[in-house]
N, C-alpha and C positions, 0 to 999 in steps of 0.2 A: 502494501500500500504506501502510495507516494504522498507526500504533501509538499505543494508547492510555498516553500517558505522564502519564497523573495515576491517582493513589491514589485510588480510591473511599472517600472516608470518611463524614463524617456522613451523606452524602447519601444513600450504596448500603451496603445492607443486605444480608446473605447470605439465603438462602431459609429458614434454620432459624425466621423467623418469617414464614414464610409461612400464608396458610388450609389448611385440608385438603387433603391430598391426591388430585389427580383418581383417578378410576376407570379402567383400562386396558379398551381396549375388548375383548369377550368374543370368541370365536371365531366363533361364525355372527353377527357384525356384519360389514357390509362397511366397506371400507377407507373410503370417502367418510366414515364416521363417525368414525373415527381423530382424536383431536386434536392441534392442532398441538403443536410442542414449542419454548418458548419459553427463551431463554439469559440474555434481560434483560428486566425489565417498568419501564416507566415510569407513576407513577401516585400519586394524590394530587393533582392538579393540574385547570386546565380545559387542555384540549386543542382547541386548532381544527384540524378535519382539512382545513379550505380544499373541502370538498364543501355548498355549497348552505350555508353557516355551520352546519353540524354540530358540536355540540361532543361529545367523551366527557371520562372521566377517566383511561382506562388503554387503553396501548398495551403490545402483548407483541412481541418481535423474535427472530428466531432467530439461529442462529450464524452462519448469512451475512449478517446483517444486512439482513435484510429483516422488514417487519410479518408477522405471521401474524393478527392479531388485535386490534382494538378495541374497546372498549364499556366496562361499566359495572365495577368492582371486584367487585361484587358476584357477576356473573357469571362471574369469572374462574375460578375451580378447577372451572366446570362443563363450561368452552369451552377451557381451554387446560392440556397437560401443564408443569407449572412444577417439577417436581421439579430442584433445583439450578440454577433461575436466581435472578439477582442481581435484586434490588429497587432501583431508582430513584425516591427519595420526591421529588416537585416541589414538596412543603412549599408546597399553594396558590398557586402560580406559574403561568405561562401559557406553555404551547408549541404552536407552531404548525411548520407544515410548513418546513424550512431555507429562511431566506432566501437568495437568490443573487445579488449583482449582476451585474446584466448587461451593463455596459460599466464595464472599470476595467482600469488597466494595474500589473500586481502588482511587475514590478521598480520603475517609478516609485513605488509606495507604501513598498515596503522603504527606496528610497532616498532619498525624503523623511525616513524615520525616522533615516538613518545621516547626513546632510548638511543644511547651514543652511537650514531651514525657513522662508520668509516669510510663508505662507500668513495670520496675524493682523499683518500691517504694517498699522497705521490710519492711516499717513502716510507722506508723501514725505520728511517731516524724520526719522521714526522710522525708514524704511530706510538713511536717510544713515548714521544713528547705529548700526544693526545693522551695515552695513558697515564701519566705522571700527572697530568692535570685535571684528569675524572676520578683519580685516588684522592686529589686534595681536598676533593667536594664531597668524598663520600667516609663514611665512619670507616675505621679502623678493619671491622668485622665485615664491612659488606664486599661481594663480590663484584668486582668490575667485569662487567659483560657488554660486550659490542658486535656489531657484525657489519660486513659490508667490503672489508678489505681483499686488495687481491696484489697479488705482485708482479705480474707479469710486466709491468712498466717501471718499477722499480730500478734505482741505479744502482742497488745492491746487489740483485740479481737473484735474488732468493727469498725465501719463504721465511716468516719470520720464526723463532725457535722460544723455547723456554727460557733460556740462557738469557736472552735478549730483554724479556719481561722482569725477568728476577731483576738485572740488572737496575732498569727504573723504580720496581716499589718493593722490592725486596721478597718478604714471604707472603704478600698477598695473595688471592686466590684470582687468578685472572683468567676468561675465558673468551676468544675472540672468534667468532665463525667469519669462515670465510665468505665472499661474494654468492658462491654457488651455491652455498648451505651443504655441502657436501665434504666438508673437512674445516679444522679448528686449530687454534694453538693455544695451548694451555698452558700456565707458570707451573714450574715445579712443586710448587704447594698447593695448585690445584691435582697435578698428576696423584701426587701424595695422597691428597684427600678420595680422589677417586680408586685407590689402592692400585694404580698402573705402574709399573716400575721395570728390569730390563729382564725380570722374568716372566712376564704377563705375556702370554700368548696374542696372537692376533686372533680376535672372533672371526667367525664364519662371515663373510661380506664385509669385512672390515680390516684395516691396517694401522699398525702403530709405526711409525716412521723412526728408525733408531739410527743414528752415530755409527761410525767405526766399529765402537765397542760395545754394540748393543745396548747402549744406554736409549732411553725416549728420548726423542728430541723436543717433543711437546706436539708436533706436527700430529695426529688424528684424524683417520678418513674414515666416510662412512658409521658403520656400525662399530667401530671403535672410538668414537665420538660417544656413545650412549651413557658410560660412566661418568664422566665428567660432565657433560650434559645434564646429568641428573641431580647434581648439585645445586641446579640454580631451581630457586623455587618455582612449583608451579602459579602463572600468572594466577590472582584471584579471577572471579566472575565478574567484577566490576571491572579489571584491566583488560578482560577480553572482551569486554562491552567496548571500552573506550576503543580500543586497538581497530576494532569494525568499523566504528562511527567514523574515528579519523582515515581510515582506509579508504572508504567510501567517500568520504569526502574530497578527500585527495583527488580520486578518481574523476568524479567530478568536474572539480575545476580542472581538469589536464585537459576535457573533451570528451574521455569515455564514459559512454553512453549503460557501459556494461562491462561485467566480465566473467570467465569461466573460472572458477575458484578452485584452488587444487590442491588435496590432500586435505581436506574440512573433517574435522574430529565430529565423530556422529553428535557428540553432546553438543558441538556450538550449533549445530541445526536447529534445534527451538529458539537459544538466544538471538540468533539473527530474524527466525519468523516474530518475536517481539519488539526487536530494536526497529523491524519495517513495519509493523502495526504501528509504532508512535513516531513514524515518518523520519527515522533518521538513518534511512539507507538509503539514499537518493540514486543508486545506480541500480540496473540490472544482474541477479546473480546466478549463473547457472554453477551449481557443486559439483565437485568430482569430489567423494568422501575419503577417508583413509579405508585402508583393505576391512577393518571392523564394520566399516557404513554398509554391508550389503544388506541387512534386512532393513535398514530405513532406506535404502535407495531404490529397493524392489516395491515397497509400498508407498512411494513417493510422498513418505511423511513429512509436516511443517513446512508445506510449499504455501505460497504466497502468488498473488497475481507478478510478482517480480523477481521472485525464488523459485529454482527449479532444483529438485535433490533426485536424478537418477542415475548417475556415473559413479562408478566407482575408482579410485587412482591405486595404480601397483609400480612397482619398482624393479626394473632388470638389472640396472648397473648405477655407476655412479656418475660423477662429470670427468671430463676434460683434462682442465686445469688441474686437478689434482690428484689427475692418473688414476681413478677409479672407473671412468668409462671402459666399459669391456670391448676391447677388440679380436678381432681374428688373428694376428700376428701381434708380438711384442711392439712395445714403445719405443719410438727410434731413441728417443734419448732417455730411456730404461731398459734395457732390453731383458733385464729381469723380470721383468711384469709384465702382462696383456691386461690388468686392469681386474675388479673385481664384479663378480658376478651376486646380486642380492636376491634372484630368483631363479633356480634350477627349472630347467625345460618340465620335468614331472611336476613342480609345483604349478608353473603356468599351466599346463595342460589341466590340472584339477581346478582352477580357480576361472578359466575359460569356460569349464564345464558350467561350474556352476553357474557363471554369470549369463550363460544361454538360455538354462533351466529356470532364471531366476528375469530374463529381461530385464538384465543390469547392465548398460553402457561400461564399456571399461575404458580407460585413459592409462596408458603405460608408457612408463616411462624407460627411454634407453636413446643412448647419446652415444656409445660403441657401434661398429658394425656387427661384432657377432650378437651382443645384443639386440638389435634390428633384427638381424636375421632369424636368431632364435624364435622372436615372435612370429613372421613370417613362416615358418617350418611347424609350428605348433597349428596357430592358424589354418595354414594349408591342409593339414593332416586332419583337424578336425573339421573341414569343410562347413567352416560358418557363415551364414546367410550376411552379404554384404549391407541387409537392411538392419543390422546392429549399429551400423555406423562406429565401430569400436575405431579408437584415435590411438596412433604412437606419440609420445610426449616429445619432443625435440627430433625424433628421426634426422639425427645430425650428420652422423657421419656413415653413410653405406657403402656395400660396395657396389659398384657398377651395375653387377649382374642382379643387384636384387633392387633398382630403381623400379622397372617397372613391373615388379610384383606386386607393389605397393596398391596401384588402382587395378589391377586385374583382380586383387584379394578381396576389391572393396573398404580396404582402411584408410582411414585418413590422417595426412600429416600434418602433425600440430606442431609449428616451428616458429622460432623468434627472431626474425632478420637480426635483431642487435648483437645475437649470441656469435655471428659470423664477423661484424666490422670488431666484434671485441678480441674473440679467439683466435682471429689468424693472425694476430701479433705472436702466438706460440704455438698455434696448431701446426704448423710446418716442423716445428723443433718435436712436438708429440709426435705425429704421424708419418713425416718424412712428406716430400710432395708428391709420391705418386697417389698416397692415399687421398689426398685433397679434392681428386677428381670427384669422388662421393660425397665431399663434405659440402654441406650448405646447400644443397643442389638445388634450388627453388626452379628453376625453370627446367631442367633436366626432369623434374617430376611432373611440372604441367606439361610438359610436352608430352608425357606419357600417359597423361591424361587425369594426375592425382587431384584430389582434392587439398588445398593447401589452406589449412586456420592459421592466421599470424595471431603472436602472441608476443609477450615480452618477459614470461618469468620474473618479474617484479615480486619481492625486492633484489632477485638477485641484477637485475639491470634496472635502471632508472623507473620506467615504467611509462612512459612518454609517447604516445599514439604518434606525435612529429618523429622522433626518433625513429621509431618501428618502420613506418611510412620510408622517411629517408633512407634506412638501410636496406631497403626491400630495392629501391630503384635506386641509388647511388652505389652501393656496397662499395662504400668506402667508409674510413673513420670520420668522427667529426669534426677532424680538420681539413678532410678533404683526401685523405691519404691513403695510398692502397699499396700492393708489394707481390712480388712473388708469391705464388699458389693463390691469390684471392680470386681467383678465376672473374673476373669482370662480365663475362658470358652470362653467367648466373643471375645478372639484375633482372628485376622485373619493369615491364610496361608502367605506368602509371596505372593503368585501369585493371590489371593486374593484380597492382600492391591495394589498392584498394577495395575488391575483392577479398583480399585476406581477411581484411579488418572488418567484413561488412558481409557479404551475402554468403561468403565460405564459412566465417564464424558463427552463422544462424543455421546452417548447413548439418555444421559441426554440432548444434545441440538442438537437433531436429525441429527448428525454428523459422525453415523457410519460408513456410508459410504467413506466417507473422513479422521477419523481420530482414533485415539486410540489404532492402532497395526500399524506394520512396515511390510506393505505388498507392492506388485507393485499397482499400481492405486493411492494410498492411498497418500495424501498431505505428505510432509518429513518435520513433528515436530517432533525433537528429544531433548533428554534431557541426557547428557552427566555428570557423577559424577567418582568420583577419586577411587570409593570401590564399590562391587558386593554388592547390597543392596538385593539380592535374596539368598547370603549364608553367609554374613558374621555373626561373634555375632549380639544379637540386640545391645549391648550398642555400636559397633564401627558404627552403622548407622547412630549416631548424631557428628560422626567425617567426616565422609563425606564432601567433597567438590564439590560444583557445577564448572565443567567444559567447557563447551560449549551450548550455547542452541540455536535451530535451528528452526525458523519458515518459511514453505514455501520455503525449501533446503536452505536458508539464515540464516550464521549465524550472529546472532544477540546480541549476548556476548559469549566474548571468555577469559577466565581468562590467556589466554598467554598475549592478549593486557592490 
């Protein structure tokens, strides 16, 4: 349930300034000629409908938040009953079908806003300085917790270690999650508190990084993180609520009308429904629950008019940056490992059968080429119907032989363009240049007939629709740089890039009849920017600003307010 919490001021005028009133249908006219009734009209901008490059300048929306008409304002009063309607003037800005982030973590987005965010840390030296400053503002017994660091651009050329943290804050407990969420660094005190030392074996699906003497360095990967992360108190219900509200607010401000929310604990579903009922969740949410959420997803429990619960998220492997992605061949820069398997084929087989029986959509994390191949092999073996629309989350590194198998089997590639423009700074070292032929292969997948749903993986990445759109069409970093192995031929056209975040995102959530394009009969979810993303030079995409976010025909955020 959405609430329009913004007062429509300069951008919204009452219908007193409207064109002449339309003629009502006469008694001899058929019902088919009766004009649709508009409650709100968006006009005076360039409106990309998402239908074969079509643009219009006016969209009429009814009381139910559905589009009743699109076209030229010159035809409005002849086509639509506008008596009593509000006019929203777009002031020559640019409207698109609502941008949807097809892979994000809403709780983490909110928590990032409310805690120590290390995303912009430019060096190991800066990380240490920030930890020292954070420690100074906390009691001696408080655990120092942060997230978002990534070392691939640091001048030191390495990950942080427990020794770095110890030198800064002594015997304090420090736990800092890497940006990808698949690795962390812990201080010696935190390692000791979690019972991790040189005798601790690597857990299944995890790795404790060690030095030449066998001593834990402080870097823990995937399932090895569990004991240390367990030292951090579970957030209270109030803290969880605050994070969801903050995350939703931030996403509405950035121009996202919705997101596919990954790895949601089932216990959070009723909280989100309550927040929605209170008008505090302004964006549309499609939840993919954690593995223990099968019963809730099968029953579609705690759904609202803007929250859906029908998918479950699984994990095949870890991340490329922390060398947890599962590869067919060993890492080029670490021949002693080919990554981590978080779910073996037999377990995947059983979970796929369960999902098939319970009519649950699966969203399966797979980054490495072996992790992706295992999904394809088990899926093919079980002969699952493509109508299930099961998704591979990330689909990041594929063996070229497997690219065509994804559309042939009816799987959806859920990919994040910003991963390519960040990861490709270190991917050649991890993979070697030959394996990059199947990495971040958006155009090859589209050419093969695959559906690609576009997302950001925030808070791993920033979570900006403009960065994601730019990355898809430019395939260059934010400074316009590229390099060997970046495969510029994989960049997308503007129209294909728009589809990633609109029509394909809707299809991936079984909502193509309601969302994804601006057409009569569909829900009025719109994103408005101050630049024409379809024509401006690539570097100007990043200079654009969100102007308005509309969900169900209601303005849930406006720059004017």
